[in-house]
Steps between C-alpha positions, in 0.01 A plus 500: 500500500831641584657253264259605226578869561873421492448301182310790339772744603764268355304458173445878484870568557600242239250649257634849567854374442394336174321815379806710589719248316287530185491878520876534553558237233305708249687817601832319469401362159397850385829648624692222323310569176564876524866440577528274194334763279735768633804283431372427150452872432850574629645227278316638195623854575859379546483304173363805315774719646764245403365487143506880483862507621596231248332699222690814606825303509436355155415844359820643650707216354349559156559873525862447605554250218360747244719775644804272489432413136464868413829591664674197350382611155620855568838368611533280191397789274756730662773237468409438136505875424834540677640205302389660173655828604830328586494318167437822309786668686731206429424499127546878471136527391452742786737742666453673832594862529495767764420869485796728545496825691684739272493767771706281737856628468617275785462191281825589325402382157420710204184370342356705219164654585361433154468183302763428241417588140328220322376349828137416555501574873329823595456640845714467810845346455532134596787258554478127425578256776741214457296179436652330807389790721158495337471126580584569864240777517239269351598233757451750783159608369407133457579430865303812597200392293507154657518656846201726429296209367587293808403794723165534322441126548574527873273802537218321317548197729482713814194689371325169426573368848383815680161515323 
């Protein structure tokens, strides 16, 4: 009888161990499934975030390319206009002149305050610039225009990056 009681206790303990094993096995399987779902959700969120960042990057690249084309066109237009102006100055088609201050006695030159008879110029007295000096002035303004266009391009680039 003692052997039978010991055998029943052993079978009961083994059964209890087996039941515990099944229960913990199910819990472990459920935890593994939940962990897998969580990892899958994290991967999907990371992929969506990466796509969003790539879309932002692509949009920024397109915006910068459009801005670059605009400023390149502006630079080419300014250079073309300056070239035409230089050509017109070189062919005497255009003359640059400056306004004279007839009240300035320190200048030391006697310029008549009125236009010469038969002249078509009315208004303030003007003096024509030598074509070589006019070319240099146009060159200086050309460099200034190019600098302003480059500055605008840099400012547009920085604005695009900081948005």
